[in-house]
ChimeraX commands (.cxc) that place a marker at each C-alpha (Angstrom):
marker #1 position -22.33,0.28,-30.81 radius 0.5
marker #1 position -25.22,1.00,-28.42 radius 0.5
marker #1 position -24.92,-2.19,-26.75 radius 0.5
marker #1 position -21.03,-1.48,-26.14 radius 0.5
marker #1 position -21.90,1.85,-24.78 radius 0.5
marker #1 position -24.21,0.49,-22.29 radius 0.5
marker #1 position -21.73,-1.98,-21.01 radius 0.5
marker #1 position -19.20,0.85,-20.19 radius 0.5
marker #1 position -19.75,2.25,-16.76 radius 0.5
marker #1 position -20.46,6.09,-16.82 radius 0.5
marker #1 position -17.34,8.10,-16.66 radius 0.5
marker #1 position -14.93,5.07,-16.95 radius 0.5
marker #1 position -13.24,6.64,-19.95 radius 0.5
marker #1 position -12.10,9.46,-17.64 radius 0.5
marker #1 position -10.58,7.27,-14.93 radius 0.5
marker #1 position -6.79,7.02,-15.03 radius 0.5
marker #1 position -5.12,3.72,-15.07 radius 0.5
marker #1 position -3.07,4.56,-11.96 radius 0.5
marker #1 position -3.74,6.68,-8.98 radius 0.5
marker #1 position -0.42,8.50,-8.70 radius 0.5
marker #1 position -1.19,9.59,-5.02 radius 0.5
marker #1 position -1.36,5.82,-4.12 radius 0.5
marker #1 position 1.70,5.15,-6.21 radius 0.5
marker #1 position 3.51,7.94,-4.31 radius 0.5
marker #1 position 2.45,6.47,-0.97 radius 0.5
marker #1 position 3.76,3.14,-2.11 radius 0.5
marker #1 position 6.98,4.55,-3.26 radius 0.5
marker #1 position 7.45,6.37,0.15 radius 0.5
marker #1 position 6.60,3.23,2.06 radius 0.5
marker #1 position 9.24,1.32,0.09 radius 0.5
marker #1 position 11.74,3.99,0.82 radius 0.5
marker #1 position 11.02,4.15,4.60 radius 0.5
marker #1 position 11.48,0.28,4.84 radius 0.5
marker #1 position 14.64,0.35,2.73 radius 0.5
marker #1 position 16.06,3.26,4.84 radius 0.5
marker #1 position 15.47,1.50,8.02 radius 0.5
marker #1 position 17.25,-1.66,6.76 radius 0.5
marker #1 position 20.18,0.35,5.39 radius 0.5
marker #1 position 20.46,2.27,8.74 radius 0.5
marker #1 position 20.64,-0.96,10.54 radius 0.5
marker #1 position 23.37,-2.17,8.49 radius 0.5
marker #1 position 25.28,1.13,8.88 radius 0.5
marker #1 position 24.91,0.99,12.57 radius 0.5
marker #1 position 26.18,-2.50,12.68 radius 0.5
marker #1 position 29.25,-1.61,10.51 radius 0.5
marker #1 position 30.41,1.42,12.30 radius 0.5
marker #1 position 33.19,-0.36,14.25 radius 0.5
marker #1 position 36.43,-1.12,12.28 radius 0.5
marker #1 position 38.19,-3.90,14.15 radius 0.5
marker #1 position 40.49,-4.64,11.17 radius 0.5
marker #1 position 41.80,-1.04,10.82 radius 0.5
marker #1 position 45.20,-0.84,9.31 radius 0.5
marker #1 position 46.90,0.21,12.58 radius 0.5
marker #1 position 45.79,-3.03,14.28 radius 0.5
marker #1 position 47.69,-5.26,11.90 radius 0.5
marker #1 position 51.09,-6.46,13.29 radius 0.5
marker #1 position 52.91,-5.81,9.89 radius 0.5
marker #1 position 51.59,-2.23,9.69 radius 0.5
marker #1 position 54.31,-1.02,11.93 radius 0.5
marker #1 position 56.82,-1.91,9.22 radius 0.5
marker #1 position 55.11,0.16,6.64 radius 0.5
marker #1 position 56.87,3.54,6.44 radius 0.5
marker #1 position 56.27,6.54,4.32 radius 0.5
marker #1 position 53.12,8.27,3.35 radius 0.5
marker #1 position 52.75,6.81,-0.04 radius 0.5
marker #1 position 52.91,3.22,1.29 radius 0.5
marker #1 position 50.62,3.92,4.21 radius 0.5
marker #1 position 48.28,5.49,1.77 radius 0.5
marker #1 position 48.40,2.29,-0.44 radius 0.5
marker #1 position 47.28,0.08,2.37 radius 0.5
marker #1 position 44.67,2.45,3.47 radius 0.5
marker #1 position 43.16,2.30,-0.02 radius 0.5
marker #1 position 43.07,-1.43,0.32 radius 0.5
marker #1 position 41.31,-1.19,3.70 radius 0.5
marker #1 position 38.79,1.35,2.46 radius 0.5
marker #1 position 38.08,-0.68,-0.71 radius 0.5
marker #1 position 37.24,-3.83,1.33 radius 0.5
marker #1 position 35.22,-1.86,3.87 radius 0.5
marker #1 position 33.03,-0.42,1.18 radius 0.5
marker #1 position 32.76,-3.73,-0.48 radius 0.5
marker #1 position 31.54,-5.38,2.82 radius 0.5
marker #1 position 29.07,-2.47,3.39 radius 0.5
marker #1 position 27.88,-2.86,-0.24 radius 0.5
marker #1 position 27.33,-6.55,0.08 radius 0.5
marker #1 position 25.54,-6.02,3.48 radius 0.5
marker #1 position 23.19,-3.32,2.08 radius 0.5
marker #1 position 22.59,-4.84,-1.41 radius 0.5
marker #1 position 19.75,-7.12,-0.19 radius 0.5
marker #1 position 17.75,-4.11,1.09 radius 0.5
marker #1 position 18.44,-2.13,-2.14 radius 0.5
marker #1 position 17.53,-5.07,-4.46 radius 0.5
marker #1 position 14.28,-5.56,-2.30 radius 0.5
marker #1 position 13.49,-2.00,-2.76 radius 0.5
marker #1 position 14.13,-2.00,-6.61 radius 0.5
marker #1 position 11.85,-5.12,-6.80 radius 0.5
marker #1 position 9.14,-3.45,-4.98 radius 0.5
marker #1 position 9.35,-0.35,-6.88 radius 0.5
marker #1 position 9.20,-2.29,-10.16 radius 0.5
marker #1 position 5.91,-3.73,-8.99 radius 0.5
marker #1 position 4.28,-0.18,-8.73 radius 0.5
marker #1 position 2.93,0.73,-12.07 radius 0.5
marker #1 position 3.29,4.44,-12.39 radius 0.5
marker #1 position 3.36,6.82,-15.41 radius 0.5
marker #1 position 4.67,9.78,-13.40 radius 0.5
marker #1 position 7.99,10.72,-14.86 radius 0.5
marker #1 position 9.52,11.96,-11.64 radius 0.5
marker #1 position 8.66,8.71,-9.84 radius 0.5
marker #1 position 9.89,6.49,-12.73 radius 0.5
marker #1 position 13.16,8.65,-12.78 radius 0.5
marker #1 position 13.60,8.05,-8.94 radius 0.5
marker #1 position 13.07,4.33,-9.57 radius 0.5
marker #1 position 15.80,4.48,-12.27 radius 0.5
marker #1 position 18.14,5.97,-9.57 radius 0.5
marker #1 position 17.63,3.05,-7.25 radius 0.5
marker #1 position 18.40,0.59,-10.13 radius 0.5
marker #1 position 21.62,2.46,-10.91 radius 0.5
marker #1 position 22.61,2.28,-7.28 radius 0.5
marker #1 position 21.89,-1.44,-7.16 radius 0.5
marker #1 position 24.24,-1.90,-10.16 radius 0.5
marker #1 position 27.05,0.10,-8.56 radius 0.5
marker #1 position 26.60,-1.68,-5.16 radius 0.5
marker #1 position 26.70,-5.03,-7.03 radius 0.5
marker #1 position 29.98,-4.02,-8.65 radius 0.5
marker #1 position 31.42,-2.64,-5.46 radius 0.5
marker #1 position 30.56,-5.72,-3.57 radius 0.5
marker #1 position 32.17,-8.16,-6.00 radius 0.5
marker #1 position 35.50,-7.45,-4.63 radius 0.5
marker #1 position 36.51,-10.87,-3.18 radius 0.5
marker #1 position 36.85,-10.82,0.70 radius 0.5
marker #1 position 40.43,-11.22,2.04 radius 0.5
marker #1 position 42.03,-11.06,5.37 radius 0.5
marker #1 position 43.28,-7.38,5.33 radius 0.5
marker #1 position 46.18,-8.08,7.61 radius 0.5
marker #1 position 47.42,-10.91,5.46 radius 0.5
marker #1 position 47.55,-8.59,2.41 radius 0.5
marker #1 position 49.61,-6.09,4.40 radius 0.5
marker #1 position 51.88,-8.74,5.65 radius 0.5
marker #1 position 52.32,-10.04,1.85 radius 0.5
marker #1 position 53.00,-6.44,0.89 radius 0.5
marker #1 position 55.75,-6.13,3.53 radius 0.5
marker #1 position 57.32,-9.43,2.60 radius 0.5
marker #1 position 57.30,-8.58,-1.00 radius 0.5
marker #1 position 59.52,-5.68,-0.23 radius 0.5
marker #1 position 56.51,-3.35,-0.91 radius 0.5
marker #1 position 55.57,-4.75,-4.30 radius 0.5
marker #1 position 51.70,-4.89,-4.30 radius 0.5
marker #1 position 50.47,-8.55,-4.29 radius 0.5
marker #1 position 47.50,-9.40,-6.54 radius 0.5
marker #1 position 44.95,-8.97,-3.92 radius 0.5
marker #1 position 46.31,-5.45,-3.19 radius 0.5
marker #1 position 46.24,-4.55,-6.85 radius 0.5
marker #1 position 42.62,-5.73,-7.23 radius 0.5
marker #1 position 41.57,-3.65,-4.18 radius 0.5
marker #1 position 43.27,-0.68,-5.50 radius 0.5
marker #1 position 41.59,-0.94,-8.90 radius 0.5
marker #1 position 38.16,-1.23,-7.09 radius 0.5
marker #1 position 38.91,1.68,-4.91 radius 0.5
marker #1 position 39.30,3.80,-7.93 radius 0.5
marker #1 position 35.99,2.67,-9.25 radius 0.5
marker #1 position 34.39,3.40,-5.86 radius 0.5
marker #1 position 35.89,6.84,-5.48 radius 0.5
marker #1 position 35.14,7.66,-9.12 radius 0.5
marker #1 position 31.45,6.87,-8.72 radius 0.5
marker #1 position 29.58,9.97,-9.97 radius 0.5
marker #1 position 26.31,10.17,-8.16 radius 0.5
marker #1 position 25.25,13.55,-9.60 radius 0.5
marker #1 position 22.44,12.20,-11.96 radius 0.5
marker #1 position 21.29,9.71,-9.15 radius 0.5
marker #1 position 21.12,12.51,-6.63 radius 0.5
marker #1 position 19.18,14.72,-8.92 radius 0.5
marker #1 position 16.66,12.07,-9.85 radius 0.5
marker #1 position 16.06,11.22,-6.21 radius 0.5
marker #1 position 15.67,14.85,-5.42 radius 0.5
marker #1 position 12.97,15.24,-8.08 radius 0.5
marker #1 position 11.30,12.11,-6.85 radius 0.5
marker #1 position 11.25,13.32,-3.29 radius 0.5
marker #1 position 9.74,16.62,-4.38 radius 0.5
marker #1 position 7.11,14.93,-6.42 radius 0.5
marker #1 position 6.12,12.65,-3.61 radius 0.5
marker #1 position 5.45,15.71,-1.41 radius 0.5
marker #1 position 3.41,17.28,-4.20 radius 0.5
marker #1 position 1.31,13.99,-4.34 radius 0.5
marker #1 position 0.68,14.36,-0.61 radius 0.5
marker #1 position 3.32,12.25,1.02 radius 0.5
marker #1 position 4.47,13.83,4.34 radius 0.5
marker #1 position 8.02,15.26,3.94 radius 0.5
marker #1 position 9.57,13.06,6.53 radius 0.5
marker #1 position 8.41,9.92,4.76 radius 0.5
marker #1 position 9.30,11.46,1.29 radius 0.5
marker #1 position 12.69,12.21,2.46 radius 0.5
marker #1 position 13.43,8.57,3.24 radius 0.5
marker #1 position 13.03,7.80,-0.50 radius 0.5
marker #1 position 16.72,8.67,-0.93 radius 0.5
marker #1 position 17.55,5.75,1.43 radius 0.5
marker #1 position 20.83,7.60,2.24 radius 0.5
marker #1 position 22.28,5.38,-0.37 radius 0.5
marker #1 position 25.39,7.22,-0.58 radius 0.5
marker #1 position 26.28,5.86,2.88 radius 0.5
marker #1 position 29.25,3.69,1.65 radius 0.5
marker #1 position 31.12,6.66,0.54 radius 0.5
marker #1 position 30.40,8.63,3.63 radius 0.5
marker #1 position 31.39,5.92,5.92 radius 0.5
marker #1 position 35.06,5.91,5.00 radius 0.5
marker link #1:1,2 radius 0.2
marker link #1:2,3 radius 0.2
marker link #1:3,4 radius 0.2
marker link #1:4,5 radius 0.2
marker link #1:5,6 radius 0.2
marker link #1:6,7 radius 0.2
marker link #1:7,8 radius 0.2
marker link #1:8,9 radius 0.2
marker link #1:9,10 radius 0.2
marker link #1:10,11 radius 0.2
marker link #1:11,12 radius 0.2
marker link #1:12,13 radius 0.2
marker link #1:13,14 radius 0.2
marker link #1:14,15 radius 0.2
marker link #1:15,16 radius 0.2
marker link #1:16,17 radius 0.2
marker link #1:17,18 radius 0.2
marker link #1:18,19 radius 0.2
marker link #1:19,20 radius 0.2
marker link #1:20,21 radius 0.2
marker link #1:21,22 radius 0.2
marker link #1:22,23 radius 0.2
marker link #1:23,24 radius 0.2
marker link #1:24,25 radius 0.2
marker link #1:25,26 radius 0.2
marker link #1:26,27 radius 0.2
marker link #1:27,28 radius 0.2
marker link #1:28,29 radius 0.2
marker link #1:29,30 radius 0.2
marker link #1:30,31 radius 0.2
marker link #1:31,32 radius 0.2
marker link #1:32,33 radius 0.2
marker link #1:33,34 radius 0.2
marker link #1:34,35 radius 0.2
marker link #1:35,36 radius 0.2
marker link #1:36,37 radius 0.2
marker link #1:37,38 radius 0.2
marker link #1:38,39 radius 0.2
marker link #1:39,40 radius 0.2
marker link #1:40,41 radius 0.2
marker link #1:41,42 radius 0.2
marker link #1:42,43 radius 0.2
marker link #1:43,44 radius 0.2
marker link #1:44,45 radius 0.2
marker link #1:45,46 radius 0.2
marker link #1:46,47 radius 0.2
marker link #1:47,48 radius 0.2
marker link #1:48,49 radius 0.2
marker link #1:49,50 radius 0.2
marker link #1:50,51 radius 0.2
marker link #1:51,52 radius 0.2
marker link #1:52,53 radius 0.2
marker link #1:53,54 radius 0.2
marker link #1:54,55 radius 0.2
marker link #1:55,56 radius 0.2
marker link #1:56,57 radius 0.2
marker link #1:57,58 radius 0.2
marker link #1:58,59 radius 0.2
marker link #1:59,60 radius 0.2
marker link #1:60,61 radius 0.2
marker link #1:61,62 radius 0.2
marker link #1:62,63 radius 0.2
marker link #1:63,64 radius 0.2
marker link #1:64,65 radius 0.2
marker link #1:65,66 radius 0.2
marker link #1:66,67 radius 0.2
marker link #1:67,68 radius 0.2
marker link #1:68,69 radius 0.2
marker link #1:69,70 radius 0.2
marker link #1:70,71 radius 0.2
marker link #1:71,72 radius 0.2
marker link #1:72,73 radius 0.2
marker link #1:73,74 radius 0.2
marker link #1:74,75 radius 0.2
marker link #1:75,76 radius 0.2
marker link #1:76,77 radius 0.2
marker link #1:77,78 radius 0.2
marker link #1:78,79 radius 0.2
marker link #1:79,80 radius 0.2
marker link #1:80,81 radius 0.2
marker link #1:81,82 radius 0.2
marker link #1:82,83 radius 0.2
marker link #1:83,84 radius 0.2
marker link #1:84,85 radius 0.2
marker link #1:85,86 radius 0.2
marker link #1:86,87 radius 0.2
marker link #1:87,88 radius 0.2
marker link #1:88,89 radius 0.2
marker link #1:89,90 radius 0.2
marker link #1:90,91 radius 0.2
marker link #1:91,92 radius 0.2
marker link #1:92,93 radius 0.2
marker link #1:93,94 radius 0.2
marker link #1:94,95 radius 0.2
marker link #1:95,96 radius 0.2
marker link #1:96,97 radius 0.2
marker link #1:97,98 radius 0.2
marker link #1:98,99 radius 0.2
marker link #1:99,100 radius 0.2
marker link #1:100,101 radius 0.2
marker link #1:101,102 radius 0.2
marker link #1:102,103 radius 0.2
marker link #1:103,104 radius 0.2
marker link #1:104,105 radius 0.2
marker link #1:105,106 radius 0.2
marker link #1:106,107 radius 0.2
marker link #1:107,108 radius 0.2
marker link #1:108,109 radius 0.2
marker link #1:109,110 radius 0.2
marker link #1:110,111 radius 0.2
marker link #1:111,112 radius 0.2
marker link #1:112,113 radius 0.2
marker link #1:113,114 radius 0.2
marker link #1:114,115 radius 0.2
marker link #1:115,116 radius 0.2
marker link #1:116,117 radius 0.2
marker link #1:117,118 radius 0.2
marker link #1:118,119 radius 0.2
marker link #1:119,120 radius 0.2
marker link #1:120,121 radius 0.2
marker link #1:121,122 radius 0.2
marker link #1:122,123 radius 0.2
marker link #1:123,124 radius 0.2
marker link #1:124,125 radius 0.2
marker link #1:125,126 radius 0.2
marker link #1:126,127 radius 0.2
marker link #1:127,128 radius 0.2
marker link #1:128,129 radius 0.2
marker link #1:129,130 radius 0.2
marker link #1:130,131 radius 0.2
marker link #1:131,132 radius 0.2
marker link #1:132,133 radius 0.2
marker link #1:133,134 radius 0.2
marker link #1:134,135 radius 0.2
marker link #1:135,136 radius 0.2
marker link #1:136,137 radius 0.2
marker link #1:137,138 radius 0.2
marker link #1:138,139 radius 0.2
marker link #1:139,140 radius 0.2
marker link #1:140,141 radius 0.2
marker link #1:141,142 radius 0.2
marker link #1:142,143 radius 0.2
marker link #1:143,144 radius 0.2
marker link #1:144,145 radius 0.2
marker link #1:145,146 radius 0.2
marker link #1:146,147 radius 0.2
marker link #1:147,148 radius 0.2
marker link #1:148,149 radius 0.2
marker link #1:149,150 radius 0.2
marker link #1:150,151 radius 0.2
marker link #1:151,152 radius 0.2
marker link #1:152,153 radius 0.2
marker link #1:153,154 radius 0.2
marker link #1:154,155 radius 0.2
marker link #1:155,156 radius 0.2
marker link #1:156,157 radius 0.2
marker link #1:157,158 radius 0.2
marker link #1:158,159 radius 0.2
marker link #1:159,160 radius 0.2
marker link #1:160,161 radius 0.2
marker link #1:161,162 radius 0.2
marker link #1:162,163 radius 0.2
marker link #1:163,164 radius 0.2
marker link #1:164,165 radius 0.2
marker link #1:165,166 radius 0.2
marker link #1:166,167 radius 0.2
marker link #1:167,168 radius 0.2
marker link #1:168,169 radius 0.2
marker link #1:169,170 radius 0.2
marker link #1:170,171 radius 0.2
marker link #1:171,172 radius 0.2
marker link #1:172,173 radius 0.2
marker link #1:173,174 radius 0.2
marker link #1:174,175 radius 0.2
marker link #1:175,176 radius 0.2
marker link #1:176,177 radius 0.2
marker link #1:177,178 radius 0.2
marker link #1:178,179 radius 0.2
marker link #1:179,180 radius 0.2
marker link #1:180,181 radius 0.2
marker link #1:181,182 radius 0.2
marker link #1:182,183 radius 0.2
marker link #1:183,184 radius 0.2
marker link #1:184,185 radius 0.2
marker link #1:185,186 radius 0.2
marker link #1:186,187 radius 0.2
marker link #1:187,188 radius 0.2
marker link #1:188,189 radius 0.2
marker link #1:189,190 radius 0.2
marker link #1:190,191 radius 0.2
marker link #1:191,192 radius 0.2
marker link #1:192,193 radius 0.2
marker link #1:193,194 radius 0.2
marker link #1:194,195 radius 0.2
marker link #1:195,196 radius 0.2
marker link #1:196,197 radius 0.2
marker link #1:197,198 radius 0.2
marker link #1:198,199 radius 0.2
marker link #1:199,200 radius 0.2
marker link #1:200,201 radius 0.2
marker link #1:201,202 radius 0.2
marker link #1:202,203 radius 0.2
view
């Protein structure tokens, strides 16, 4: 027993397995990188060249309900494109966060939030790309009976709009507060949320 005690450095038992201040800095750095990547995608997708009004067949769509119907199709595919474009940055952030071994509950909760966003964006991005104007044309030619591509988009739109981010927002908020408590400058800590609700805001 004496030999074992002599082999243990003085005070080693009191050292934590993780330095949470370093973990917080790592989390913040990941958030800053992810936010920059997401912002770049957002800036690149601000233009909407395929907006409903630009399609030749759109002029034959009359009535608020029918116009709303094709608007949902457009919105669903716009969000799907945005989700696919931002998913690499989100997945990269999740992988990097997973590599940080932290026991801090607020940081772990924030990481869980990013994982849930990744799952949602994977779902939203699974809507198969189509030529929007072709869908509108088929809708008109079918005497305004929604073709399969339109029905798929409408169903996806319902999932996109029904996405409840309350828990995610709360988790991210707690993580940001904890990052600041652990010494991360507020500007860097704020980036941890990644503005990951951008797809919904972009409609």
